[in-house]
C-alpha atoms as a printed R data frame, in Angstrom:
    type eleno elety resid chain resno       x       y       z
1   ATOM     1    CA   UNK     A     1 -57.299 -12.066  31.267
2   ATOM     2    CA   UNK     A     2 -56.528 -13.927  28.337
3   ATOM     3    CA   UNK     A     3 -54.768 -17.393  28.808
4   ATOM     4    CA   UNK     A     4 -52.388 -16.134  25.658
5   ATOM     5    CA   UNK     A     5 -50.931 -13.658  27.837
6   ATOM     6    CA   UNK     A     6 -51.061 -15.893  30.969
7   ATOM     7    CA   UNK     A     7 -48.733 -18.067  29.302
8   ATOM     8    CA   UNK     A     8 -46.369 -15.342  28.365
9   ATOM     9    CA   UNK     A     9 -46.669 -13.315  31.334
10  ATOM    10    CA   UNK     A    10 -46.532 -13.335  34.693
11  ATOM    11    CA   UNK     A    11 -47.230 -10.952  38.041
12  ATOM    12    CA   UNK     A    12 -44.744 -10.678  40.358
13  ATOM    13    CA   UNK     A    13 -45.107  -9.826  43.833
14  ATOM    14    CA   UNK     A    14 -45.758  -5.288  42.134
15  ATOM    15    CA   UNK     A    15 -48.383  -6.847  40.170
16  ATOM    16    CA   UNK     A    16 -45.785  -5.530  37.283
17  ATOM    17    CA   UNK     A    17 -45.929  -7.723  33.987
18  ATOM    18    CA   UNK     A    18 -42.698  -9.715  33.827
19  ATOM    19    CA   UNK     A    19 -41.845 -12.113  30.487
20  ATOM    20    CA   UNK     A    20 -42.225 -15.804  31.925
21  ATOM    21    CA   UNK     A    21 -38.327 -17.315  31.984
22  ATOM    22    CA   UNK     A    22 -38.293 -20.619  30.000
23  ATOM    23    CA   UNK     A    23 -38.149 -24.364  31.066
24  ATOM    24    CA   UNK     A    24 -34.689 -23.972  32.222
25  ATOM    25    CA   UNK     A    25 -35.356 -21.042  34.326
26  ATOM    26    CA   UNK     A    26 -33.340 -18.248  32.305
27  ATOM    27    CA   UNK     A    27 -35.108 -15.383  30.702
28  ATOM    28    CA   UNK     A    28 -34.417 -15.199  26.616
29  ATOM    29    CA   UNK     A    29 -36.053 -11.804  26.022
30  ATOM    30    CA   UNK     A    30 -33.049  -9.685  25.360
31  ATOM    31    CA   UNK     A    31 -31.246 -12.366  23.638
32  ATOM    32    CA   UNK     A    32 -32.566 -11.007  20.367
33  ATOM    33    CA   UNK     A    33 -31.723  -7.672  20.927
34  ATOM    34    CA   UNK     A    34 -28.661  -8.166  22.444
35  ATOM    35    CA   UNK     A    35 -27.105 -10.223  19.297
36  ATOM    36    CA   UNK     A    36 -28.748  -7.891  16.758
37  ATOM    37    CA   UNK     A    37 -26.703  -4.873  18.535
38  ATOM    38    CA   UNK     A    38 -23.572  -6.687  17.867
39  ATOM    39    CA   UNK     A    39 -24.505  -8.008  14.431
40  ATOM    40    CA   UNK     A    40 -25.409  -4.469  13.349
41  ATOM    41    CA   UNK     A    41 -21.937  -3.494  15.238
42  ATOM    42    CA   UNK     A    42 -19.726  -5.618  13.004
43  ATOM    43    CA   UNK     A    43 -21.550  -4.540  10.160
44  ATOM    44    CA   UNK     A    44 -20.995  -0.455  10.610
45  ATOM    45    CA   UNK     A    45 -17.193  -1.311  11.581
46  ATOM    46    CA   UNK     A    46 -16.685  -3.849   8.049
47  ATOM    47    CA   UNK     A    47 -18.206  -0.642   6.357
48  ATOM    48    CA   UNK     A    48 -15.970   1.831   8.259
49  ATOM    49    CA   UNK     A    49 -12.663  -0.078   7.413
50  ATOM    50    CA   UNK     A    50 -13.635  -0.999   3.554
51  ATOM    51    CA   UNK     A    51 -14.548   2.906   3.270
52  ATOM    52    CA   UNK     A    52 -10.981   3.891   5.247
53  ATOM    53    CA   UNK     A    53  -8.914   1.320   2.887
54  ATOM    54    CA   UNK     A    54 -10.492   2.375  -0.295
55  ATOM    55    CA   UNK     A    55  -9.359   6.123   0.981
56  ATOM    56    CA   UNK     A    56  -5.601   5.442   1.815
57  ATOM    57    CA   UNK     A    57  -5.442   2.904  -1.134
58  ATOM    58    CA   UNK     A    58  -6.350   6.245  -3.419
59  ATOM    59    CA   UNK     A    59  -4.398   7.978  -1.722
60  ATOM    60    CA   UNK     A    60  -1.013   5.883  -2.780
61  ATOM    61    CA   UNK     A    61  -2.844   6.115  -6.500
62  ATOM    62    CA   UNK     A    62  -2.402   9.931  -6.689
63  ATOM    63    CA   UNK     A    63   1.085   9.763  -5.478
64  ATOM    64    CA   UNK     A    64   2.103   6.955  -8.014
65  ATOM    65    CA   UNK     A    65   0.549   9.327 -10.436
66  ATOM    66    CA   UNK     A    66   2.570  12.329  -9.276
67  ATOM    67    CA   UNK     A    67   5.701   9.781  -9.523
68  ATOM    68    CA   UNK     A    68   5.256   8.885 -12.623
69  ATOM    69    CA   UNK     A    69   4.684  12.561 -14.163
70  ATOM    70    CA   UNK     A    70   8.042  13.841 -13.088
71  ATOM    71    CA   UNK     A    71  10.211  10.530 -14.788
72  ATOM    72    CA   UNK     A    72   7.999  11.378 -18.052
73  ATOM    73    CA   UNK     A    73   8.769  15.137 -17.211
74  ATOM    74    CA   UNK     A    74  12.378  13.940 -17.328
75  ATOM    75    CA   UNK     A    75  12.918  11.217 -20.406
76  ATOM    76    CA   UNK     A    76  10.987  14.203 -22.143
77  ATOM    77    CA   UNK     A    77  13.803  17.172 -20.704
78  ATOM    78    CA   UNK     A    78  15.987  14.203 -22.155
79  ATOM    79    CA   UNK     A    79  14.601  14.434 -25.609
80  ATOM    80    CA   UNK     A    80  14.777  18.113 -25.808
81  ATOM    81    CA   UNK     A    81  18.169  17.983 -24.489
82  ATOM    82    CA   UNK     A    82  19.178  15.557 -27.331
83  ATOM    83    CA   UNK     A    83  17.466  16.874 -29.822
84  ATOM    84    CA   UNK     A    84  19.376  20.567 -28.989
85  ATOM    85    CA   UNK     A    85  22.498  18.944 -29.176
86  ATOM    86    CA   UNK     A    86  22.028  17.321 -32.445
87  ATOM    87    CA   UNK     A    87  21.406  20.324 -33.635
88  ATOM    88    CA   UNK     A    88  24.502  21.886 -32.271
89  ATOM    89    CA   UNK     A    89  26.660  18.625 -33.665
90  ATOM    90    CA   UNK     A    90  24.506  16.287 -35.988
91  ATOM    91    CA   UNK     A    91  27.638  13.878 -35.321
92  ATOM    92    CA   UNK     A    92  26.006  13.419 -31.274
93  ATOM    93    CA   UNK     A    93  25.791  10.273 -30.265
94  ATOM    94    CA   UNK     A    94  24.356  10.212 -26.826
95  ATOM    95    CA   UNK     A    95  25.041   7.892 -23.973
96  ATOM    96    CA   UNK     A    96  25.453   9.797 -21.080
97  ATOM    97    CA   UNK     A    97  23.438  11.109 -17.916
98  ATOM    98    CA   UNK     A    98  21.675  14.685 -17.943
99  ATOM    99    CA   UNK     A    99  21.304  16.514 -14.536
100 ATOM   100    CA   UNK     A   100  17.741  17.941 -14.412
101 ATOM   101    CA   UNK     A   101  17.732  19.834 -10.743
102 ATOM   102    CA   UNK     A   102  18.207  17.372  -8.670
103 ATOM   103    CA   UNK     A   103  17.070  14.320 -10.628
104 ATOM   104    CA   UNK     A   104  18.728  12.796 -13.898
105 ATOM   105    CA   UNK     A   105  18.064  10.797 -16.696
106 ATOM   106    CA   UNK     A   106  19.656   9.235 -19.382
107 ATOM   107    CA   UNK     A   107  20.444   9.733 -23.296
108 ATOM   108    CA   UNK     A   108  21.118   5.965 -24.534
109 ATOM   109    CA   UNK     A   109  23.222   6.040 -27.698
110 ATOM   110    CA   UNK     A   110  21.073   7.443 -30.724
111 ATOM   111    CA   UNK     A   111  20.847   5.142 -33.387
112 ATOM   112    CA   UNK     A   112  21.138   6.036 -37.218
113 ATOM   113    CA   UNK     A   113  18.820   4.447 -39.646
114 ATOM   114    CA   UNK     A   114  18.516   6.038 -43.538
115 ATOM   115    CA   UNK     A   115  17.439   9.521 -42.671
116 ATOM   116    CA   UNK     A   116  16.646   8.912 -39.275
117 ATOM   117    CA   UNK     A   117  17.768   9.248 -35.835
118 ATOM   118    CA   UNK     A   118  16.539   7.174 -33.320
119 ATOM   119    CA   UNK     A   119  16.867   8.935 -29.718
120 ATOM   120    CA   UNK     A   120  16.005   6.892 -26.601
121 ATOM   121    CA   UNK     A   121  15.469   8.030 -23.282
122 ATOM   122    CA   UNK     A   122  15.228   6.709 -19.583
123 ATOM   123    CA   UNK     A   123  14.498   8.630 -16.291
124 ATOM   124    CA   UNK     A   124  13.472   7.248 -12.916
125 ATOM   125    CA   UNK     A   125  11.525   9.149  -9.921
126 ATOM   126    CA   UNK     A   126  10.616   7.546  -6.724
127 ATOM   127    CA   UNK     A   127  10.315   4.006  -8.537
128 ATOM   128    CA   UNK     A   128   8.546   5.345 -11.675
129 ATOM   129    CA   UNK     A   129  10.265   4.625 -15.140
130 ATOM   130    CA   UNK     A   130   9.170   6.457 -18.253
131 ATOM   131    CA   UNK     A   131  11.346   5.219 -21.090
132 ATOM   132    CA   UNK     A   132  10.716   7.040 -24.356
133 ATOM   133    CA   UNK     A   133  11.786   6.831 -28.379
134 ATOM   134    CA   UNK     A   134  11.837   9.452 -30.570
135 ATOM   135    CA   UNK     A   135  12.525   9.206 -34.087
136 ATOM   136    CA   UNK     A   136  13.603  12.352 -36.549
137 ATOM   137    CA   UNK     A   137  14.293  13.228 -39.195
138 ATOM   138    CA   UNK     A   138  18.079  13.511 -39.790
139 ATOM   139    CA   UNK     A   139  18.358  16.599 -42.050
140 ATOM   140    CA   UNK     A   140  15.831  19.384 -40.220
141 ATOM   141    CA   UNK     A   141  14.982  17.171 -37.153
142 ATOM   142    CA   UNK     A   142  11.273  17.248 -37.300
143 ATOM   143    CA   UNK     A   143   9.453  14.416 -34.921
144 ATOM   144    CA   UNK     A   144   8.346  11.622 -36.778
145 ATOM   145    CA   UNK     A   145   7.256   9.379 -33.534
146 ATOM   146    CA   UNK     A   146   7.398   9.738 -29.910
147 ATOM   147    CA   UNK     A   147   5.907   6.917 -27.843
148 ATOM   148    CA   UNK     A   148   6.893   5.739 -24.628
149 ATOM   149    CA   UNK     A   149   7.960   1.668 -24.575
150 ATOM   150    CA   UNK     A   150   8.203  -0.617 -21.579
151 ATOM   151    CA   UNK     A   151  11.604  -1.773 -22.219
152 ATOM   152    CA   UNK     A   152  14.812  -0.848 -24.131
């Protein structure tokens, strides 16, 4: 046998080659495999957790977008209601809550400027808030501007 192989392996009573124990008498041949397996397992668990967290976060973002869409629809319903009431009565002043199904939106007091009426509405649905500010021509109620603003 080669001397290098003799230093690494030794023959037991059954004549099979086995790794030679280290100087302290402990065989550390499987230590690297064990540590590698643990590291790979931890990495796979971390990747799985990150993907799972990302998916649940996406679900909440989609749900919040749905709530925002609902609050926008409510605020638009209040604008349409205010326009209808202005068409029926030019001196309509707003400042009321409107029920839309089981939900509500608010028409704030309508402001009158030179030749314009400013309609402000607010709707809250599941903590999603929509504030709309709509400027219309006072004479024929044609829309001049329509914008969502953060706060009134």
